MIDOSE-1310 file (N, C-alpha, C; in nm, 2 decimals, decimal comma, always signed):
residues 117
maen	+2,74/-4,31/-4,37/+2,67/-4,26/-4,33/+2,65/-4,19/-4,16; +2,80/-4,22/-4,12/+2,87/-4,18/-4,01/+2,90/-4,00/-3,99; +2,81/-3,97/-3,93/+2,84/-3,82/-3,90/+2,86/-3,80/-3,76; +2,94/-3,73/-3,73/+2,96/-3,69/-3,56/+2,81/-3,61/-3,54
itag	+2,75/-3,64/-3,44/+2,64/-3,58/-3,44/+2,70/-3,53/-3,28; +2,67/-3,40/-3,27/+2,67/-3,34/-3,14/+2,53/-3,29/-3,08; +2,50/-3,28/-2,95/+2,42/-3,26/-2,87/+2,38/-3,08/-2,94; +2,23/-3,07/-3,00/+2,21/-2,94/-3,04/+2,20/-2,93/-3,19
sigg	+2,23/-3,03/-3,23/+2,25/-3,01/-3,41/+2,19/-3,13/-3,46; +2,10/-3,22/-3,39/+2,03/-3,31/-3,46/+1,92/-3,28/-3,54; +1,93/-3,33/-3,62/+1,79/-3,29/-3,73/+1,89/-3,15/-3,84; +2,00/-3,09/-3,82/+2,03/-2,98/-3,89/+2,03/-2,86/-3,84
sttd	+1,93/-2,86/-3,67/+1,93/-2,70/-3,62/+1,97/-2,75/-3,49; +2,00/-2,60/-3,47/+2,02/-2,55/-3,31/+1,96/-2,52/-3,28; +1,92/-2,52/-3,11/+1,79/-2,43/-3,09/+1,86/-2,42/-2,93; +1,82/-2,28/-2,95/+1,88/-2,25/-2,79/+1,78/-2,23/-2,67
tglg	+1,71/-2,29/-2,60/+1,61/-2,25/-2,54/+1,60/-2,14/-2,38; +1,73/-2,11/-2,39/+1,76/-2,01/-2,28/+1,75/-2,08/-2,14; +1,76/-2,24/-2,15/+1,72/-2,29/-2,02/+1,81/-2,37/-1,96; +1,95/-2,37/-2,05/+2,03/-2,43/-2,04/+2,13/-2,38/-1,91
srpg	+2,23/-2,45/-1,90/+2,30/-2,44/-1,76/+2,42/-2,35/-1,78; +2,47/-2,32/-1,93/+2,54/-2,23/-1,94/+2,56/-2,15/-1,83; +2,70/-2,12/-1,77/+2,72/-2,00/-1,68/+2,72/-1,82/-1,73; +2,63/-1,74/-1,67/+2,63/-1,67/-1,71/+2,49/-1,60/-1,80
nggf	+2,41/-1,77/-1,83/+2,29/-1,74/-1,93/+2,18/-1,68/-1,82; +2,13/-1,72/-1,70/+2,09/-1,66/-1,62/+1,95/-1,77/-1,62; +1,92/-1,86/-1,70/+1,86/-1,95/-1,69/+1,83/-2,08/-1,54; +1,77/-2,14/-1,59/+1,77/-2,25/-1,47/+1,89/-2,32/-1,49
ggtt	+1,98/-2,31/-1,36/+2,07/-2,42/-1,31/+2,20/-2,36/-1,33; +2,18/-2,20/-1,42/+2,28/-2,13/-1,40/+2,34/-2,12/-1,26; +2,46/-2,08/-1,24/+2,52/-2,05/-1,14/+2,61/-1,90/-1,15; +2,52/-1,83/-1,15/+2,54/-1,64/-1,21/+2,49/-1,57/-1,05
gagt	+2,38/-1,65/-0,99/+2,29/-1,57/-0,88/+2,24/-1,46/-0,89; +2,16/-1,51/-1,02/+2,03/-1,41/-1,10/+1,97/-1,44/-0,95; +1,91/-1,52/-0,88/+1,83/-1,51/-0,76/+1,89/-1,41/-0,68; +1,99/-1,38/-0,65/+2,06/-1,28/-0,55/+2,01/-1,10/-0,60
gtat	+2,06/-1,14/-0,75/+2,00/-0,98/-0,80/+1,90/-0,99/-0,81; +1,80/-1,08/-0,81/+1,65/-1,05/-0,83/+1,63/-0,97/-0,70; +1,65/-1,08/-0,60/+1,60/-1,02/-0,42/+1,66/-0,87/-0,44; +1,76/-0,84/-0,43/+1,83/-0,73/-0,40/+1,76/-0,63/-0,52
glaq	+1,67/-0,62/-0,63/+1,62/-0,56/-0,69/+1,53/-0,53/-0,67; +1,45/-0,63/-0,58/+1,31/-0,63/-0,57/+1,32/-0,56/-0,41; +1,46/-0,56/-0,29/+1,46/-0,49/-0,20/+1,47/-0,37/-0,21; +1,53/-0,29/-0,35/+1,55/-0,19/-0,37/+1,42/-0,10/-0,40
taqe	+1,34/-0,20/-0,51/+1,24/-0,15/-0,55/+1,16/-0,10/-0,44; +1,12/-0,21/-0,35/+1,02/-0,24/-0,25/+1,07/-0,08/-0,16; +1,22/-0,04/-0,11/+1,27/+0,06/-0,08/+1,19/+0,20/-0,13; +1,22/+0,18/-0,30/+1,19/+0,34/-0,36/+1,02/+0,33/-0,35
yagk	+0,95/+0,21/-0,37/+0,79/+0,22/-0,31/+0,77/+0,31/-0,16; +0,85/+0,24/-0,10/+0,79/+0,26/+0,05/+0,83/+0,44/+0,09; +0,91/+0,50/+0,01/+0,96/+0,62/+0,04/+0,86/+0,71/-0,03; +0,83/+0,65/-0,18/+0,71/+0,69/-0,20/+0,60/+0,74/-0,15
vsda	+0,52/+0,60/-0,05/+0,37/+0,62/-0,01/+0,44/+0,68/+0,17; +0,57/+0,71/+0,16/+0,57/+0,76/+0,28/+0,56/+0,92/+0,30; +0,61/+0,94/+0,12/+0,59/+1,07/+0,12/+0,46/+1,14/+0,06; +0,38/+1,01/+0,02/+0,21/+1,08/-0,01/+0,17/+1,08/+0,14
aiqa	+0,19/+0,96/+0,20/+0,10/+0,99/+0,37/+0,14/+1,15/+0,42; +0,27/+1,19/+0,40/+0,30/+1,29/+0,52/+0,22/+1,44/+0,44; +0,20/+1,42/+0,29/+0,14/+1,54/+0,24/+0,00/+1,51/+0,22; -0,06/+1,37/+0,28/-0,19/+1,36/+0,26/-0,17/+1,43/+0,41
kdyv	-0,17/+1,38/+0,55/-0,14/+1,49/+0,63/-0,19/+1,61/+0,65; -0,05/+1,65/+0,56/-0,04/+1,79/+0,59/-0,20/+1,85/+0,52; -0,27/+1,80/+0,40/-0,39/+1,83/+0,32/-0,50/+1,82/+0,43; -0,52/+1,76/+0,49/-0,60/+1,69/+0,62/-0,61/+1,80/+0,74
tdkv	-0,45/+1,80/+0,76/-0,46/+1,88/+0,88/-0,48/+2,05/+0,83; -0,44/+2,08/+0,73/-0,51/+2,24/+0,67/-0,66/+2,24/+0,67; -0,70/+2,10/+0,59/-0,88/+2,13/+0,56/-0,94/+2,12/+0,74; -0,88/+2,06/+0,80/-0,97/+2,07/+0,96/-0,94/+2,20/+0,95
svvs	-0,87/+2,24/+0,99/-0,85/+2,38/+1,03/-0,91/+2,49/+0,97; -0,92/+2,48/+0,86/-1,07/+2,56/+0,77/-1,15/+2,56/+0,82; -1,19/+2,41/+0,83/-1,37/+2,34/+0,86/-1,37/+2,42/+1,01; -1,27/+2,40/+1,10/-1,30/+2,42/+1,27/-1,31/+2,55/+1,26
dkik	-1,20/+2,66/+1,15/-1,26/+2,78/+1,16/-1,38/+2,85/+1,13; -1,41/+2,74/+1,03/-1,60/+2,80/+0,97/-1,67/+2,75/+1,09; -1,68/+2,65/+1,15/-1,75/+2,63/+1,24/-1,77/+2,74/+1,38; -1,60/+2,80/+1,42/-1,63/+2,90/+1,51/-1,69/+3,00/+1,45
qldf	-1,72/+3,03/+1,31/-1,78/+3,13/+1,29/-1,90/+3,15/+1,24; -1,97/+3,04/+1,32/-2,16/+3,01/+1,27/-2,18/+3,07/+1,37; -2,31/+3,16/+1,38/-2,40/+3,18/+1,45/-2,53/+3,10/+1,44; -2,52/+3,06/+1,56/-2,62/+2,91/+1,60/-2,76/+2,98/+1,58
aelt	-2,77/+3,09/+1,69/-2,91/+3,16/+1,72/-2,97/+3,18/+1,53; -2,89/+3,23/+1,46/-2,91/+3,31/+1,39/-2,92/+3,16/+1,23; -2,92/+3,05/+1,25/-2,91/+2,94/+1,18/-3,07/+2,89/+1,24; -3,08/+2,90/+1,36/-3,22/+2,85/+1,44/-3,33/+2,94/+1,40
enak	-3,26/+3,07/+1,40/-3,40/+3,14/+1,35/-3,44/+3,13/+1,17; -3,32/+3,09/+1,06/-3,32/+3,07/+0,91/-3,46/+2,95/+0,92; -3,37/+2,86/+1,00/-3,45/+2,73/+0,99/-3,59/+2,68/+1,06; -3,63/+2,79/+1,11/-3,74/+2,84/+1,15/-3,86/+2,88/+1,06
qyar	-3,80/+3,01/+1,02/-3,87/+3,09/+0,90/-3,88/+3,00/+0,76; -3,79/+2,91/+0,72/-3,81/+2,82/+0,62/-3,89/+2,67/+0,65; -3,93/+2,67/+0,76/-4,01/+2,57/+0,78/-4,20/+2,64/+0,78; -4,17/+2,72/+0,81/-4,31/+2,81/+0,82/-4,33/+2,80/+0,71
qnpg	-4,21/+2,85/+0,65/-4,26/+2,90/+0,47/-4,30/+2,78/+0,39; -4,25/+2,66/+0,40/-4,21/+2,52/+0,35/-4,26/+2,38/+0,43; -4,40/+2,42/+0,49/-4,39/+2,29/+0,64/-4,39/+2,16/+0,52; -4,46/+2,15/+0,39/-4,47/+2,02/+0,36/-4,26/+1,98/+0,33
qail	-4,19/+2,06/+0,24/-4,01/+2,00/+0,28/-4,00/+2,02/+0,39; -4,03/+2,06/+0,50/-3,99/+2,03/+0,62/-4,01/+1,91/+0,68; -4,15/+1,86/+0,67/-4,15/+1,77/+0,68/-4,10/+1,64/+0,64; -4,08/+1,67/+0,54/-4,02/+1,59/+0,46/-3,85/+1,56/+0,49
isaa	-3,80/+1,64/+0,48/-3,68/+1,65/+0,53/-3,60/+1,65/+0,67; -3,70/+1,64/+0,75/-3,68/+1,60/+0,89/-3,71/+1,41/+0,90; -3,85/+1,43/+0,80/-3,83/+1,23/+0,83/-3,71/+1,14/+0,75; -3,63/+1,25/+0,66/-3,55/+1,17/+0,59/-3,40/+1,19/+0,66
agll	-3,38/+1,29/+0,76/-3,30/+1,27/+0,88/-3,26/+1,22/+0,99; -3,44/+1,19/+0,99/-3,47/+1,07/+1,10/-3,44/+0,92/+1,07; -3,47/+0,90/+0,93/-3,49/+0,75/+0,91/-3,30/+0,73/+0,90; -3,20/+0,83/+0,87/-3,10/+0,83/+0,81/-2,98/+0,83/+0,98
lgil	-3,05/+0,86/+1,01/-3,00/+0,88/+1,18/-3,01/+0,71/+1,23; -3,15/+0,67/+1,26/-3,24/+0,57/+1,28/-3,10/+0,41/+1,23; -3,11/+0,43/+1,06/-3,01/+0,31/+1,01/-2,88/+0,35/+1,05; -2,82/+0,45/+1,07/-2,73/+0,45/+1,15/-2,69/+0,36/+1,27
irgr	-2,75/+0,45/+1,35/-2,74/+0,43/+1,51/-2,77/+0,28/+1,51; -2,91/+0,20/+1,44/-2,91/+0,06/+1,46/-2,80/+0,00/+1,36; -2,78/+0,00/+1,26/-2,63/-0,01/+1,20/-2,49/-0,08/+1,33; -2,48/+0,00/+1,39/-2,37/+0,01/+1,50/-2,42/-0,08/+1,62
r	-2,52/-0,14/+1,64/-2,55/-0,24/+1,74/-2,52/-0,39/+1,73
């Protein structure tokens, strides 16, 4: 019963776990420079994402700038005397709602101011 037994053929099966040290397998102990390739790939991926984030930030800045200019134009068009007169007229017609709205606004401002201290 003297057989030539080699590593990997014990019990009649040969299994490869992929963790050997054969060159080119990318496993542990391999000398293929897989770590260097992975680092290079990660660096390239990071640069791609940095470019995408930069592009998105530029688009967001342009969008906000456009919206700020629209809001600024709308504020310039407001007639505060007319707004004040409309608010007075509403308060005369709906005194209960006007008091509730004023109380809610005062409470909200109080919470905001107290939260900053």
